[in-house]
VOGU-3710 file (C-alpha; in Angstrom, 3 decimals, decimal comma):
1> xxxxxxxxxx> 5,607/-6,720/29,994  4,266/-3,233/30,932  4,152/-0,923/28,082  4,122/2,878/28,644  0,656/4,633/27,790  0,471/5,777/24,099  0,976/9,282/23,423  -0,749/10,534/20,284  -0,577/13,711/18,220  -3,538/15,110/20,618
11> xxxxxxxxxx> -0,891/15,162/23,203  1,944/17,297/21,838  1,601/21,095/21,032  1,713/21,531/17,255  5,035/23,259/17,293  6,677/20,181/18,863  5,310/17,364/16,867  8,431/17,326/14,615  10,672/17,291/17,579  8,649/14,438/19,022
21> xxxxxxxxxx> 8,986/12,599/15,851  5,290/12,811/15,225  5,632/14,813/12,100  8,139/15,046/9,328  9,963/11,840/8,727  8,601/9,460/11,240  11,039/6,568/11,895  10,063/3,059/11,509  7,753/1,634/14,110  7,152/-2,110/14,827
31> xxxxxxxxxx> 3,473/-3,140/14,282  2,267/-4,274/17,549  0,227/-7,426/16,288  3,271/-8,743/14,400  6,667/-7,363/15,552  8,161/-8,793/12,337  6,723/-6,026/10,452  7,295/-2,414/10,642  6,291/0,893/9,105  7,123/4,582/8,697
41> xxxxxxxxxx> 5,372/7,682/7,566  5,873/11,213/6,359  3,722/13,631/7,658  3,900/17,507/6,519  4,136/19,413/9,754  2,215/22,410/8,475  -0,825/20,562/7,263  -1,367/17,982/10,021  -4,389/18,439/12,352  -2,871/17,265/15,553
51> xxxxxxxxxx> -5,830/17,628/17,681  -9,100/17,388/15,836  -12,529/17,851/17,597  -14,006/14,521/18,450  -17,270/15,261/20,097  -18,269/11,526/19,535  -15,119/9,916/20,511  -13,497/9,312/23,978  -10,277/10,966/24,835  -7,093/9,024/24,810
61> xxxxxxxxxx> -5,806/7,689/28,121  -2,300/9,384/27,541  -1,552/12,278/29,817  -1,799/15,643/27,712  1,438/17,254/27,602  0,909/21,021/27,303  -1,527/20,445/24,502  -5,201/21,456/24,167  -8,325/19,250/24,237  -10,674/18,993/21,333
71> xxxxxxxxxx> -13,086/21,068/23,046  -10,848/24,103/23,163  -10,952/24,474/19,443  -13,777/25,808/17,395  -14,375/23,142/14,619  -14,597/25,751/11,904  -10,837/26,780/12,554  -9,668/23,123/11,890  -7,719/22,147/8,811  -9,286/18,920/7,292
81> xxxxxxxxxx> -8,112/15,430/8,003  -5,097/14,769/5,787  -5,657/11,992/3,161  -3,248/9,153/3,354  -1,047/7,841/0,604  0,017/4,116/1,238  3,223/3,247/-0,712  3,986/-0,546/-0,967  7,620/-1,380/-1,511  8,942/-3,596/-4,382
91> xxxxxxxxxx> 11,001/-6,799/-3,855  14,291/-4,893/-3,120  12,554/-3,093/-0,280  14,534/0,120/-0,826  12,837/3,440/0,081  13,193/4,985/-3,538  9,312/5,499/-3,870  8,714/6,998/-0,517  11,813/9,466/-0,612  10,425/10,506/-4,201
101> xxxxxxxxxx> 7,124/10,995/-3,203  7,712/12,486/0,373  7,960/16,098/-1,266  4,549/15,800/-2,551  3,056/16,014/0,980  3,585/19,693/1,175  1,898/20,612/-2,078  -0,627/17,888/-2,295  -1,490/18,090/1,457  -1,423/14,395/2,311
111> xxxxxxxxxx> 0,370/12,038/4,660  2,403/8,955/3,246  2,492/5,618/5,041  5,205/2,956/3,896  4,947/-0,517/5,458  7,845/-2,726/5,560  7,465/-6,445/5,079  10,893/-7,883/5,362  12,249/-11,025/3,441  12,607/-14,350/5,217
121> xxxxxxxxxx> 9,258/-14,433/6,926  8,215/-17,848/5,153  11,757/-19,315/5,066  15,317/-18,373/4,398  14,679/-17,793/0,834  11,367/-15,872/0,959  11,330/-12,572/-0,832  7,539/-12,841/-1,995  5,294/-13,634/0,725  3,935/-10,264/1,204
131> xxxxxxxxxx> 2,769/-9,946/-2,505  0,187/-12,698/-2,441  -1,641/-11,153/0,676  -1,798/-14,666/2,226  1,121/-17,205/2,878  2,315/-19,647/5,503  2,902/-17,252/8,192  1,532/-13,763/6,892  -1,573/-12,241/5,913  -0,097/-9,071/4,533
141> xxxxxxxxxx> -3,678/-7,555/3,974  -4,795/-7,659/7,577  -1,216/-6,382/8,582  -1,903/-3,309/6,430  -5,366/-2,862/8,303  -3,522/-3,198/11,636  -1,064/-0,532/10,645  -3,887/1,735/9,645  -5,596/1,104/12,988  -2,280/2,050/14,934
151> xxxxxxxxxx> -2,064/5,172/12,625  -5,578/6,359/13,243  -4,846/5,973/17,033  -1,686/7,896/17,101  -2,612/10,465/14,408  -6,345/11,038/14,667  -5,894/14,035/12,071  -5,156/11,550/9,311  -7,849/9,724/7,520  -7,367/6,090/7,430
161> xxxxxxxxxx> -11,083/5,026/6,514  -10,260/5,057/2,780  -6,716/5,361/1,293  -5,019/6,130/-1,762  -2,599/3,045/-2,823  0,373/2,814/-4,791  3,187/0,141/-5,467  5,617/-0,413/-8,037  7,052/-3,856/-9,211  6,380/-6,277/-6,235
171> xxxxxxxxxx> 4,554/-3,506/-4,634  2,230/-3,489/-7,739  1,428/-7,104/-7,021  0,245/-6,444/-3,631  -1,432/-3,221/-4,821  -3,751/-4,904/-7,612  -4,671/-7,982/-5,147  -5,647/-5,725/-2,389  -7,681/-3,690/-4,998  -9,375/-7,075/-5,850
181> xxxxxxxxxx> -10,313/-7,899/-2,208  -10,959/-4,426/-0,620  -12,022/-1,879/-3,312  -14,253/-0,296/-0,888  -11,372/0,954/1,294  -9,788/2,875/-1,630  -10,151/6,443/-3,090  -7,719/5,426/-5,881  -5,169/2,856/-6,854  -2,049/3,086/-8,966
191> xxxxxxxxxx> -0,499/-0,169/-10,017  3,113/-0,044/-11,311  4,522/-2,756/-13,441  3,827/-6,013/-11,480  5,951/-8,901/-12,710  2,958/-11,440/-11,819  -0,724/-10,643/-12,104  -3,759/-12,257/-10,555  -6,412/-12,862/-13,278  -10,229/-12,545/-12,643
201> xxxxxxxxxx> -10,229/-16,318/-13,556  -12,602/-18,458/-11,507  -10,939/-21,645/-12,750  -7,370/-20,695/-11,293  -6,236/-20,691/-7,811  -4,942/-17,642/-5,903  -2,799/-15,946/-6,731  -2,988/-16,976/-10,332  -6,644/-16,466/-10,339  -9,767/-16,115/-7,774
211> xxxxxxxxxx> -10,896/-19,577/-7,611  -10,277/-19,952/-3,954  -10,513/-16,574/-2,525  -13,538/-17,118/-0,447  -11,696/-20,074/1,307  -8,296/-17,932/1,752  -9,712/-14,552/2,668  -13,423/-15,210/3,941  -14,699/-12,933/1,304  -15,200/-12,990/-2,404
221> xxxxxxxxxx> -14,038/-10,680/-5,305  -17,038/-8,403/-6,416  -16,746/-7,296/-9,900  -19,418/-4,578/-9,374  -17,602/-3,176/-6,301  -14,291/-3,130/-8,653  -16,288/-1,132/-11,225  -17,204/1,427/-8,630  -13,688/2,287/-8,207  -13,522/5,090/-10,822
231> xxxxxxxxxx> -9,799/6,274/-10,209  -7,469/3,389/-11,351  -4,052/3,731/-12,772  -1,837/1,091/-14,500  1,654/2,481/-15,051  4,555/0,766/-16,916  7,501/1,833/-19,094  7,395/0,954/-22,776  10,939/-0,501/-22,352  9,826/-2,866/-19,494
241> xxxxxxxxxx> 8,974/-5,500/-21,643  11,799/-8,192/-20,835  11,345/-11,103/-18,571  13,275/-10,525/-15,192  16,497/-12,528/-15,330  15,723/-13,996/-18,754  14,250/-17,512/-19,488  17,497/-19,242/-18,322  17,238/-17,781/-14,852  13,714/-19,198/-14,504
251> xxxxxxxxxx> 14,760/-22,500/-16,070  17,617/-22,747/-13,346  15,088/-21,800/-10,704  12,560/-24,625/-11,707  15,495/-27,109/-11,521  16,410/-25,801/-8,206  12,716/-26,289/-6,916  12,578/-29,824/-8,519  15,575/-30,929/-6,544  13,935/-29,662/-3,484
261> xxxxxxxxxx> 10,903/-31,849/-4,117  13,176/-34,817/-4,845  14,653/-34,342/-1,328  11,218/-34,271/0,346  10,789/-30,374/0,247  7,634/-28,557/-1,317  9,705/-26,951/-3,839  7,944/-23,554/-3,225  9,781/-21,793/-0,403  7,748/-18,615/-0,381
271> xxxxxxxxxx> 8,409/-18,074/-4,334  5,873/-17,174/-6,799  5,473/-18,862/-10,251  7,969/-18,192/-13,092  7,485/-14,993/-15,057  6,416/-15,865/-18,243  6,077/-12,431/-20,242  7,229/-8,994/-20,110  5,469/-6,325/-17,836  4,115/-4,112/-20,624
281> xxxxxxxxxx> 2,631/-7,147/-22,288  1,006/-8,512/-19,074  -0,261/-4,943/-18,462  -1,856/-4,817/-21,831  -3,504/-8,176/-21,374  -5,008/-7,295/-18,042  -6,270/-4,030/-19,015  -8,251/-5,506/-21,745  -9,555/-8,379/-19,609  -10,786/-5,718/-17,121
291> xxxxxxxxxx> -12,416/-3,522/-19,755  -14,452/-6,654/-20,849  -16,091/-6,648/-17,687  -16,611/-3,111/-17,189  -13,510/-2,188/-15,075  -11,983/1,183/-16,559  -8,585/1,957/-15,929  -6,189/4,660/-17,070  -3,119/3,021/-18,772  0,094/5,083/-18,733
301> xxxxxxxxxx> 2,831/3,367/-20,871  5,925/5,681/-20,847  8,306/5,979/-23,631  11,940/5,366/-22,992  11,221/4,081/-19,524  12,440/0,542/-18,450  11,708/-0,940/-15,150  12,158/2,015/-12,939  10,026/3,240/-10,143  11,515/6,890/-10,292
311> xxxxxxxxxx> 10,936/6,749/-13,955  7,098/6,532/-13,407  6,765/8,901/-10,353  5,835/12,132/-12,320  2,994/10,375/-13,992  1,664/8,883/-10,779  1,938/12,278/-9,063  -0,178/13,745/-12,077  -2,696/10,900/-11,546  -2,875/11,537/-7,765
321> xxxxxxxxxx> -3,103/15,403/-7,620  -6,682/16,135/-8,512  -7,986/13,004/-6,641  -6,341/14,024/-3,374  -7,544/17,711/-3,794  -10,897/16,302/-4,329  -10,868/14,044/-1,327  -9,792/17,250/0,744  -12,673/19,126/-0,488  -15,100/16,344/0,376
331> xxxx> -13,535/16,183/3,923  -14,171/19,874/4,340  -17,837/19,734/2,987  -18,573/16,972/5,154
//
């Protein structure tokens, strides 16, 4: 198949970026390396540097459409590269977190990336495969890196080397596991109310523990590197302390799995282990475990809030705001 040459933000005049769907709400795009996965962005048109100088980079092959070459600009006149906030969806895969955070881009001066890992990748009942980073047919960690590569090619004015990463519920599961494996790629991380947690326990297999991470990911978990990430937030509502679905639901689900095993199946079908405790309780336990090994995290338990991504957004914004400002200042000074 003959694909057209990639058109990037360099090739479009700044005032046409929104019309070309390269700024503002950018519609979902399929990931080239895995067409099952897609992603969308929100890019503030007034802050994106569409055509940054790149004296040590080759110009893209795309034809320039009324644009200006990097050499046509004075480096001192350029706005800094935009920090990138990556938002990982929960199990329901709605856009609540993205829609709530998109307006931040104008005041915080950042871009937002929202990957979509659809259900059903590992079987007809699969809703969880992306959360563990490694499943039968998906490496969601590598998929995110491929997305970041595509973003860096199409929008060279966005910084994809280190990111700000947030996720709530199922997204919080992805986020804390990504933090374990790739702390060096994170400016900061906000972990919102995950229903299952991976412990830093070398006697338990992934995703319950980290016993076999070298085998699964060809890399280990370095507590020293985790300690180096100074901006970690754990956020959960104080009312978010019930087991999802109730004990009866998980008992029923276990019975369904056993019936599948009796019929020759593996009884897994992409599902995680049963939820044994409320999210607030799990958060407190993990925070204490991290603290014992020198991993310091800000813990926000919000009064009157249950399991609601919208209910925690203001405190996530207050956490991120000074950190994104600092990243912009560091970009300017460098």
